[in-house]
Each structure stands twice: as C-alpha cells, then as structure tokens.
N, C-alpha and C positions, 0 to 999 in steps of 0.2 A: 207461038210454039214453033221450035225449029224441028229439024229432021230427027233429032235424038229424043224428041218428046219433052223438051224443056222450054220454059218461058224465059224470055230475056227481060231482065229488070235493070235498065240503065247500064247495060254492059255486063250484068251479072247473070250467070247461068243459074236459074232457079228451077229445081227439078219439079216436074209435074207428075205426081203419082197417080197412075190410071186407076189403081185399085181403090183409093180413097178419094180421088179427085181433090186432094189438098195441095196447095202450093207450098213447097218446102224450100228452105234456103239454108245454106251452110252458115253456121254461127259466125265464124270468123269473117266470112265475106260480107255478111250483114253488118257486123260491127265496123269493118273498114269503110263500107259505103256510107254509113251514118256519120262516122267521125270525119270523113272527107267531105261531108256536105252533099253527097251524091243522092239527093232526094228532092222531090218537088215540094213547093211550099205555096200556101194560099192563106190570105188573111182578109176577113171581112169585118169592118168596124161598124158599130152601131151604138147610138146613145141609149141610155136607159128609157128615155121618153119614147124614142122610136121603137124600141123593143116592146114596150108595153102596148103601143098602138098596133104594131104588125103581128105580134105574137111570135113564139119560139119557132113554130113550123115554118113560117115565111122567112124568118131570119136565118134559119139553118139551111134553107133550100140551096143557095149558092155554094155552101160548104159541102153539102152532099154531092152536088154536081162535080165539084173539084175532086172529091174522093173517088167518085165513080169513073171520072175521066182518067185519073192516075192509075187506078187498078186495071182499067181496060187497056191502057198503054203499057202495062207492065212496069210501073214505076212505084217506088216507095214514096210516101207522102206524109207531110205534116200540114194539116189544114185546120184553121181556127176561126172562131167568132170572138172578136174582142169587144166587150161592152165597156165603152170609154166612160170614165168617171175619175174622181179623185183617187179612188182605189179600184183600178180596173179589174174586171173579172174576165177570165179567158176560158172559153170552151174549146178545147183542142182535141183533134183526132190524129192518131199516128198509126201507121202500119208497122207493127213490130213483132218480136218473137217472144218477149217476156214482159212482165208488168214493170218495166222501167222506161222512163221517158228517154227520148233521143239524147237529152243533155247528159244522161248517165250511161251512155253506150259503152264507155270503157269498163264498166262494172259487169257487163254481160258475161264476160269470160269467167267470172267467179262462180257463175251458176250453171253454165252450159259448157260442154266440151267443144273445143274449137272446130272440129271437123263434123260435129253433129248436125244432122239435117232436121230442121224443126219447121212446123207450119207457120206461115205468116198469119198474123191476127190483126184485128182492128181494135184499138184502145181509145177509150174516152178519158181525157185528162181535164180536170177542173182546177184552175189556178185562181186563188183568192185568199186574202188574209183571214177571211171569215169562213172558209170551208172546213178547216180543222186547224189543229195546232201547227202543223207543218206548212200550211198554206197551199198544199197540193194533194189532190186525190186522183188515183188512176184506177180504172176498172176495165176489164176485158169485155168487149162487146161480142165478138165471135171470130172464128177463123174467116179469112177472106172468102173461102169457098162457101161457108154457111151464109155469110153476108150476101154474097151474090145470088145464092139460090132463094133466099127469103128476104130480099131487100126491102120490100114494103113493110113487112112486119118488124124488121130490124130497125128501120128508121123511125117507125112509130114508137118502138121501145126506147130508142135514144131520146126522142122528143120528151117522152114522159120522164125519163131519168134527169134530163137537163132541167125541166120545169121544177122537179123536186129539189134539185140542188140549188137552183136560183132562189127558191122560196126559203130554203134552209139558210142560205147565205144572207138573205135580207133579214131574216129573223135574228140571226147571230149578230149582225151589224147593229140592229136596234136594241139588242139586249143590254141592260145596264152592266157596265164593267164592274167586276168585283173590286171592292175597296182594297187598296194596298194594305198589307198587314204591317202594323207598326213594329218597328224593330225593337226588340227587348233591350233595355239599358244594360250596358256592360256591368258585370258583377264587380262591385268594389273590392279592392284588395283588402283583406282583413289586416287591421293594425294591432290586433291583440298580440301581446308578447306571450310567447309560449313558455311557460315555466318548466324549466327542465326538471324532470323528476329526479330527485336524489336517489341514488341507488345505495341502499344501506347494505353494506357488505357485512356478512356475519364474520365476526372475528374467527380467525383460524383456530381451531382447537389446539391448545398447547399440548405438546407431547409431554407425557408424564416423564419427568426426569427421575430416573431410578439411581439414587446415589448409593454407592456401596459403603456400607458402614465400615469405618476404619477400626479395626480391632485395636483397642487400646492395649498397649503392652503392660502387662502386670508388673508393677515395680516391687521388686523383692528387697525389702530392707534387711540388711544383715542384723541379726540380733546380737548385741554385745553382752556377753555374760561376764559380769565381773565376778571373779572368784575372791571370796573372803578368806583371808588367812585365818587359820585356827589359832 
C-alpha cells in the first residue's frame, strides 16, 4: 500500500477501500494488464495415477501457495493444475473482476464501464471436454479480501468443488456416447403429372336482339271500273 492508500499490482494502482477493505481495480486498467500479459503464471502438472495416489488436497497445495504469494505481492495471477492425459483436464485459478477467463478479456468492456472500480475476485475454471458442452466452466470463489480473511475455509471449499468436478468429468467420459441419429432419406421428387383442370367457362349470355318490325307498306291497288255502255 502506498501513501495514498492504494495497493500496487504490477505497476497498476489498485484502490484499497478502507470502508469495505475490498481491493478494487479500474476496469480498463485490468483489461489492459491481462491483454498485455501483465500477470503471474503458475502450472503444476500431475498424472491421473499420481493424483489418485496423492489426493486433490496435496495436488493443489503448490497451486494455493502460488496464489497466496501473488496476492501478497500485489500481482494478478493465473495458476493451474494440469492433469495430463490424452484429454487433459485443467483446474485453473484466475484473479479477475467478472466471470470471464483471461482469454476473453477483450469482452470485459461489454459488461462493465471502462472507468468503473470493481473488486478483484478469485475464480475457479475447469477445462475439459467432459465438463460440459462448451468444455469450460467458470465459478466465482470469493473476493480476494474474503479469500484472505477465511483462507482455510475457502481452500477447503475449493478442494470439495474440484473433487466433485473431477468425479463428474470421469463419469461423463465413461458414459456411453449417444448413437448418431440416422439421416432421413431425401424426399423423392414426385413424378406424377398434374392434370390441369379445365376451366369450363360459362357461355356469355347472348344479348337479346330486339329487331324492329319493319312496317310493311300497304299496297293499294287501283280498282279499274269498266264502264258499260248502255
């Protein structure tokens, strides 16, 4: 913490709010830091056989140590446990401000205002083709302040959550895959000839033709009266 009551995270001023004791960061500053790769990274690899032998608690111990060291040093971090196999499973932790992985940092500005101050949080990300349809699940664990104040309980809850996810992934991987749905044959084009319906037109009603009767001229024959001589 500097004189102004701020914590320095890899060159970023992250405001420390005395009232809530939450660590806040400017949205745009966080986005720029992540997209520039300005964060600590840690990766612990383990085989499925070694994980079964050691257990999740022991396997996550070095990961928790890396997270705690980064938070204590005022750094953003991406720490993960990689279970190596033909289809690797990754248990990843990131210090973020929204439930989006670092890989999608450019989308943050779509949900938060650039100059908005938001609390830093710890997120659990599980990556596996069998965790869900998208192959990635992200869950918020707690704000960094809450995590620091109840670290033992938070880590115990994380272990329980990871064990549950690994059991779910194993069950999904062993489950029979649904049979592909057979494609329906394409409908055959109909070869029937369509008989055009004849339209019977009603004959137009003939207009009654009114002929004018021609008056016949009366022919007046002249009567010839022969006079007989007496």
